[in-house]
C-alpha positions in Angstrom: 8.1 5.3 129.5 9.9 3.0 127.0 12.9 4.6 125.3 13.3 4.2 121.5 16.2 2.1 120.4 18.7 3.9 118.3 19.1 2.6 114.7 22.6 1.5 114.1 24.3 3.6 111.3 25.7 1.3 108.6 29.5 1.6 108.4 30.3 1.9 104.7 33.7 1.3 103.1 35.3 3.1 100.2 37.9 2.0 97.6 39.5 4.7 95.5 40.9 3.6 92.1 43.5 5.9 90.7 45.7 5.8 87.6 49.5 6.0 87.3 51.9 6.6 84.3 49.3 6.9 81.5 45.6 6.9 80.9 43.6 4.4 78.9 45.1 1.3 80.5 42.0 0.0 82.3 41.0 1.9 85.4 37.3 1.6 84.5 37.6 -2.1 83.8 39.6 -2.5 87.0 37.0 -0.7 89.1 34.2 -2.7 87.4 36.0 -6.0 88.0 36.7 -5.1 91.7 32.9 -4.6 92.0 32.2 -8.0 90.5 34.6 -9.9 92.8 33.3 -8.1 95.9 29.7 -8.7 94.9 30.7 -12.4 94.7 32.0 -12.3 98.3 28.5 -11.2 99.4 28.8 -7.4 99.6 26.4 -4.8 98.2 28.6 -2.7 95.9 28.1 0.6 94.1 30.4 2.4 91.7 31.2 6.1 91.4 33.1 7.9 88.6 34.8 11.3 89.1 35.9 12.9 85.8 38.4 15.8 86.0 37.1 17.9 83.1 35.1 21.1 83.6 32.1 20.0 81.5 29.1 19.6 83.8 28.3 16.3 82.1 29.6 14.3 79.1 26.7 15.2 76.8 28.3 18.1 74.8 31.6 16.2 74.0 32.5 14.8 70.6 32.6 11.0 70.7 35.9 10.9 68.8 37.5 12.9 71.6 36.1 11.2 74.7 34.3 8.1 73.5 30.7 7.2 74.0 28.3 9.3 76.0 26.4 6.8 78.3 22.9 7.9 79.4 21.6 6.7 82.8 18.0 5.8 83.5 17.4 9.2 85.1 18.7 10.9 82.0 22.1 12.1 83.0 24.8 12.0 80.3 28.0 10.4 81.6 31.3 8.9 80.7 31.4 5.5 79.1 32.9 4.0 82.3 29.5 4.2 83.9 28.4 1.8 81.2 31.1 -0.6 82.2 30.0 -0.4 85.8 26.4 -1.2 84.9 27.3 -4.1 82.6 29.7 -5.7 85.1 27.6 -5.2 88.2 24.3 -5.9 86.4 22.6 -2.9 88.1 21.3 0.5 87.0 23.2 3.4 88.5 21.8 6.9 89.2 23.3 10.2 88.4 24.3 10.7 92.1 27.2 8.3 91.2 28.7 10.6 88.6 30.6 13.9 89.1 32.9 16.1 87.2 35.0 19.1 88.2 32.4 21.3 86.5 29.5 19.7 88.4 31.3 19.9 91.7 32.3 23.6 91.3 28.8 24.5 90.0 27.3 22.9 93.1 29.6 24.8 95.5 29.0 28.1 93.7 25.2 27.6 93.8 25.5 26.9 97.6 27.6 30.0 98.1 25.0 32.1 96.2 22.3 30.6 98.4 24.1 31.4 101.6 24.5 27.7 102.5 28.0 28.4 103.8 26.6 31.1 106.2 28.9 33.9 105.1 32.2 32.0 105.3 35.0 32.6 102.8 34.5 29.7 100.3 37.8 28.2 99.3 39.0 25.6 96.8 40.4 23.7 99.8 38.6 22.5 101.9 35.2 23.2 100.3 35.7 21.5 97.0 37.1 18.2 98.5 34.3 18.4 101.2 31.7 18.6 98.4 33.3 15.6 96.7 33.2 13.6 100.0 29.6 14.6 100.6 28.6 13.4 97.1 30.5 10.1 97.5 28.8 9.4 100.9 25.4 10.4 99.6 25.7 8.0 96.6 26.8 5.2 98.8 24.0 5.9 101.3 21.3 6.0 98.5 22.6 2.7 97.1 22.7 1.3 100.7 26.1 0.0 99.7 28.5 -1.9 101.9 31.4 -0.8 99.7 31.6 2.1 97.2 34.2 2.0 94.5 35.3 5.4 93.3 37.3 5.8 90.1 39.2 9.0 89.8 39.7 10.0 86.1 43.1 10.9 84.7 46.5 10.0 86.3 48.1 11.0 89.6 50.3 14.0 89.4 47.9 15.9 87.1 46.7 19.3 88.3 43.2 18.4 87.2 42.5 15.6 89.7 44.5 16.7 92.7 41.4 17.8 94.6 39.8 14.4 94.2 42.9 12.7 95.6 42.7 15.3 98.4 39.2 14.1 99.1 40.5 10.5 99.4 43.2 11.7 101.8 40.7 13.5 104.0 38.4 10.5 104.1 41.2 8.1 105.0 42.5 10.5 107.7 39.1 10.6 109.3 38.5 6.8 109.2 41.7 4.9 108.1 40.0 1.4 108.3 37.2 2.5 106.0 39.2 3.7 103.0 41.5 1.7 100.6 43.4 2.9 97.6 44.2 0.9 94.4 46.6 2.3 91.8 46.4 1.0 88.2 49.8 1.6 86.8 51.4 0.7 83.5 54.8 -1.1 83.2 56.2 -0.6 79.7 58.4 -3.1 77.9 60.5 -1.1 75.5 61.0 -3.1 72.3 64.7 -2.2 72.1 65.4 -3.1 75.7 63.2 -6.2 76.1 62.9 -5.6 79.8 59.9 -4.5 81.9 60.5 -1.2 83.5 59.2 -0.3 87.0 60.6 3.2 87.4 57.5 5.0 85.9 55.3 3.2 88.5 57.7 4.2 91.3 57.4 7.8 90.3 53.6 7.6 90.1 53.4 6.2 93.6 55.7 8.9 94.9 53.5 11.5 93.2 50.5 9.9 95.0 52.5 9.9 98.3 53.2 13.6 97.9 49.4 14.1 98.1 49.3 12.2 101.3 47.9 8.9 99.9 49.6 5.5 99.9 48.1 2.8 97.7 47.2 -0.5 99.4 47.3 -2.4 96.1 49.0 -1.8 92.8 47.4 -3.3 89.7 50.4 -3.7 87.4 49.2 -3.4 83.8 51.5 -4.6 81.1 51.6 -6.5 77.8 53.3 -9.4 79.8 52.7 -11.0 83.2 54.6 -9.5 86.0 57.4 -11.7 87.4 58.4 -12.1 91.0 61.6 -10.0 90.6 59.6 -6.9 89.5 56.9 -7.5 92.1 59.5 -7.4 94.8 61.2 -4.3 93.3 57.9 -2.4 93.1 57.0 -3.5 96.7 60.4 -2.3 98.0 60.3 1.1 96.4 56.6 1.6 96.8 56.3 0.7 100.4 54.0 -2.4 100.3 54.1 -6.2 100.4 54.9 -8.1 97.2 51.6 -10.0 97.3 49.8 -6.7 97.1 51.3 -6.1 93.6 48.8 -7.7 91.3 49.9 -8.8 87.8 47.4 -7.6 85.1 48.7 -8.6 81.7 46.8 -8.0 78.5 44.0 -10.6 78.2 41.8 -11.8 75.4 38.7 -10.2 76.8 37.9 -7.6 79.5 35.6 -10.3 81.0 38.7 -12.3 81.9 39.8 -9.6 84.3 37.7 -10.5 87.4 38.8 -14.1 87.1 42.4 -13.1 86.8 42.2 -10.9 89.8 40.8 -13.7 91.9 43.8 -15.9 90.9 45.8 -13.5 93.0 43.1 -13.4 95.7 42.5 -9.6 95.2 39.2 -9.6 97.0 40.8 -11.1 100.1 43.5 -8.4 100.0 41.0 -5.5 99.6 38.7 -6.8 102.3 41.6 -7.2 104.7 42.6 -3.6 104.0 39.1 -2.5 104.9 39.0 -4.7 108.0 36.1 -6.8 106.5 35.6 -10.5 106.6 34.1 -12.1 103.4 30.5 -13.2 103.7 31.0 -16.2 101.4 33.7 -18.0 99.4 34.8 -16.7 96.0 33.2 -18.7 93.1 32.2 -16.3 90.3 30.0 -19.1 89.1 27.7 -17.1 86.7 30.6 -15.0 85.5 32.8 -18.0 84.8 29.9 -19.6 82.9 29.6 -16.5 80.7 33.3 -16.3 80.0 33.4 -20.0 79.1 30.7 -19.4 76.5 32.7 -16.5 75.0 35.7 -18.8 74.5 34.0 -22.0 73.4 31.7 -20.8 70.6 32.6 -22.3 67.1 30.2 -20.7 64.6 30.6 -17.1 63.6 28.3 -14.2 62.8 29.6 -11.3 60.6 28.1 -7.9 61.5 28.9 -4.6 59.8 28.6 -1.5 62.0 28.2 1.5 59.7 29.0 4.7 61.5 31.0 7.9 61.3 32.7 8.3 64.7 35.5 5.9 64.0 38.4 8.0 62.8 40.6 10.1 65.1 43.7 11.1 63.2 45.5 7.9 61.9 43.7 5.7 64.5 40.3 4.0 64.8 38.3 4.8 67.9 35.7 2.1 68.4 35.0 3.5 71.9 32.5 5.8 70.4 30.2 2.8 70.0 31.3 0.7 72.9 27.8 -0.2 74.3 26.7 -1.2 70.8 29.7 -3.4 70.3 29.3 -5.1 73.7 25.5 -5.6 73.1 26.2 -7.4 69.8 28.7 -9.6 71.6 26.3 -10.6 74.4 23.6 -11.4 71.8 26.0 -13.4 69.7 27.2 -15.5 72.7 23.7 -16.3 73.8 23.0 -17.5 70.2 26.1 -19.7 70.4 28.1 -17.6 68.0 31.3 -15.6 68.0 30.8 -12.1 66.7 33.0 -10.9 63.9 32.6 -7.1 63.8 33.7 -4.8 61.0 33.6 -1.1 61.3 32.6 0.7 58.1 32.7 4.5 57.6 29.4 5.6 56.1 31.3 8.0 53.8 32.7 4.9 51.9 29.1 4.6 50.5 29.1 8.0 48.9 30.6 9.3 45.7 32.3 7.4 42.9 33.0 4.2 44.8 29.6 3.9 46.4 28.2 1.2 44.1 31.3 -1.0 44.3 31.4 -0.7 48.1 27.7 -1.3 48.5 28.1 -4.8 46.9 30.5 -5.7 49.6 27.6 -5.5 52.1 26.4 -8.9 50.8 29.4 -10.4 52.7 27.8 -9.7 56.0 25.1 -11.5 57.9 23.7 -8.3 59.4 24.1 -4.6 59.2 23.8 -2.1 62.1 23.6 1.7 61.9 24.1 3.2 65.4 23.1 6.7 66.6 24.8 10.0 65.7 24.2 13.6 64.9 24.7 15.9 61.9 24.8 15.6 58.2 28.2 14.0 57.5 28.0 10.6 56.0 24.2 10.5 56.1 23.7 9.9 52.4 26.0 6.9 52.7 24.0 5.5 55.6 20.8 5.9 53.5 22.4 4.0 50.6 23.4 1.2 53.1 19.8 1.0 54.5 18.3 0.8 51.0 20.7 -1.9 50.0 19.9 -3.9 53.2 16.1 -3.5 52.6 16.3 -4.5 48.9 18.7 -7.4 49.4 17.0 -8.8 52.5 20.0 -8.4 54.7 19.0 -8.1 58.4 19.2 -4.5 59.4 19.1 -2.9 62.9 19.0 0.9 63.2 19.5 2.7 66.6 18.1 6.2 67.1 19.4 8.1 64.1 19.6 4.6 62.5 15.8 4.4 62.9 15.1 7.9 61.6 17.2 7.2 58.5 15.2 3.9 58.0 12.0 6.0 57.9 13.6 8.6 55.5 14.9 5.8 53.2 11.4 4.2 53.2 9.7 7.5 52.4 12.1 8.2 49.6 12.4 4.9 47.9 9.0 3.2 48.7 6.6 6.1 49.0 8.3 8.1 46.3 9.0 11.2 48.4 12.4 11.9 46.8 13.4 14.8 49.0 12.1 13.3 52.3 14.5 14.3 55.0 15.0 15.2 58.7 14.8 18.8 60.0 18.2 18.2 61.5 19.7 18.2 57.9 17.2 20.1 55.8 14.6 22.0 57.7 13.2 23.4 54.4 12.5 20.0 52.9 8.8 19.7 51.7 8.7 16.2 53.2 10.0 16.4 56.8 9.2 12.8 57.8 11.5 13.4 60.8 11.0 16.7 62.6 12.3 18.3 65.8 10.1 17.6 68.9 7.9 20.7 69.8 9.5 21.2 73.2 13.0 21.2 71.6 12.3 24.1 69.3 12.4 26.7 72.1 15.6 25.1 73.5 17.4 25.3 70.2 16.3 28.9 69.7 17.8 29.7 73.1 20.9 27.6 72.3 20.2 25.4 75.3 22.1 22.3 74.3 23.5 20.8 77.5 21.3 18.1 79.1 18.3 19.3 77.1 17.5 16.4 74.8 14.9 13.8 75.5 17.0 11.8 77.9 16.7 8.7 80.0 14.2 5.9 80.5 10.7 6.2 79.1 7.9 3.6 78.8 6.6 2.3 75.4 3.7 0.1 74.5 4.4 -2.9 72.2 2.2 -4.1 69.4 1.4 -7.8 69.2 2.3 -9.9 66.2 5.3 -7.8 65.3 9.0 -8.6 65.1 9.6 -6.4 68.2 6.7 -8.0 70.0 8.1 -11.4 69.4 11.6 -10.4 70.5 10.3 -9.0 73.9 8.2 -12.1 74.5 5.2 -11.7 76.8 5.9 -8.0 77.7 3.3 -5.5 76.8 5.2 -2.5 78.1 8.9 -1.8 78.0 11.2 0.9 79.4 14.2 2.0 77.3 16.7 4.9 77.4 16.6 7.8 75.0 18.9 10.5 73.7 17.5 12.6 70.9 15.8 15.8 69.8 14.0 14.6 66.7 11.0 12.2 66.2 8.9 10.7 63.4 6.7 13.5 62.2 3.0 12.7 63.2 1.8 14.2 60.0 3.4 11.3 58.0 2.6 8.3 60.2 -0.6 7.3 58.4 1.1 7.5 55.0 4.1 5.5 56.2 1.8 2.8 57.6 -0.3 2.6 54.5 2.9 2.1 52.5 3.8 -0.9 54.6 5.9 0.4 57.5 4.9 -0.9 60.9 5.3 1.1 64.1 5.5 -1.7 66.6 6.0 0.3 69.7 4.8 3.8 70.7 4.7 6.1 73.7 1.8 5.3 76.0 -0.2 8.2 74.5 0.5 6.9 71.0 2.1 10.1 69.8 5.8 9.1 69.7 6.9 6.3 67.4 9.5 4.1 69.3 10.1 1.2 67.0 9.7 1.0 63.2 9.9 -2.2 61.2 8.9 -4.2 58.2 6.8 -7.3 58.8 8.6 -10.7 58.5 6.6 -11.4 55.4 8.5 -8.5 53.7 11.9 -8.8 55.3 13.6 -11.2 57.7 14.6 -8.3 60.0 14.4 -4.6 59.1 13.9 -2.7 62.3 14.9 0.5 64.0 14.5 1.9 67.5 14.2 5.5 68.5 15.7 4.6 71.8 19.1 3.1 72.6 18.7 -0.6 73.6 22.4 -1.1 73.8 22.5 1.0 77.0 20.7 -1.7 79.1 22.4 -4.8 77.5 24.4 -6.7 80.1 26.7 -9.8 79.9 24.3 -11.9 82.0 21.2 -10.2 80.6 21.5 -9.5 76.8 19.0 -7.2 75.2 16.1 -9.1 73.4 16.2 -7.0 70.2 19.9 -7.6 69.8 19.4 -11.3 70.5 16.7 -11.5 67.8 18.8 -9.5 65.3 21.7 -11.9 65.7 19.4 -14.9 65.6 18.0 -13.8 62.3 21.4 -12.9 61.0 22.6 -16.5 61.8 19.5 -18.0 60.1 20.1 -16.0 57.0 23.8 -17.1 57.0 22.7 -20.7 56.8 20.5 -19.9 53.8 
């Protein structure tokens, strides 16, 4: 009797990316760029993010506190770094690749309640790190990845992420050749001293060492390139070879980072630490081609982004709209233009200065109103939309930006002066935007987390429309959503009779996915109930953004 051959188990490799000294210096871009250069060497890569906060997901956090909420195809609300991974790797990533302290603890507690630990005493160590390891390995297995890149949020030495570093230690202890660690550390250059200081990085590495982990590579972030003297000093005090200290100075664009890494042959060093041989030579051909376009464009396109999540104290936080900003960039580059983006607070278009400020909108080639929630700044957005419609300025509304397009049209074209959304005025006699029926029960129960219409849904396109033209030959599209409110079906017929076109709907025809004015009435006046920015990629820009920028450029010529 013939014996069955055993299927060889794929030996997967893991790279942990941790931060030292301070947050916000580019761990996410580093992890994304490592993915790009390893893909280029012939490996199948997946990226995983671990966030140390207790929230189960990112959906309930204010964008001005934590930046954009990025929604995956399967509907999970995540940190904006997941967006960076998808854009750089040009892949869609599932929710298995995202975890938070809250999600991990919740899973362990649920298992304990269901007797999955068979009566054992469940402890923070080892059960929490073991759950983290289990999730990392499951994500890598589902992606059939050769290499999984795991970004650990926060900085080493913090109480919040120590259990995730412990997971890295346990994985390395079990299989030393399968795990590598990269620390992204900041080297300050105090203005009064005029010298780059390495001591904070030395302390960060020692903090990591105290948790039983030694970095294989240090990415030295700074405003200036790292010189050889500092490389050798870091190497001496951090127990590594000087060539494994990679200089990562500030660059013109985040898309320069993979190319800069390969100047120091980072992929070779990482593969050597994992005992892997490259499957092909490093070229980054397509990536270099894209970066060259970003640097060599001559003409400009001026786009105003009118939102309300920009201010955080005395600073401007554009991270709240990072996917929108990047999507505009990709569309501009493919149209041979350099995007000039201006962030405008919608509140500037309310009150005494509104008329004066509205006139400044004629200086822009296009206006975009992104998504959002709540009543603050809404009347200002409605004034902007009206101005764009009446003055034939290309307008692109996303999610709330589409709902406000419908409200503005109902008020100023159909004459429903008090038309509104149930989100702002549930007692309005003309609720052209109403809460979705299945959401009413959730709101009554105060079920807010992860309960919106989330993730990818199909939509059917209407031929002969602006949207239909932008998508080309496609009849059906799939786009990601994040909302509770929709165009009220009771008003669709009246809106259409008034001249508004719904150029994409849900397959059953009930939900309005795209609203627009025909080209004969306006060069580009269009809104989407979904978030097209979430699937825009450097090497694959979104067609609606491409068309918006194309029309904006054509109007600029006029």
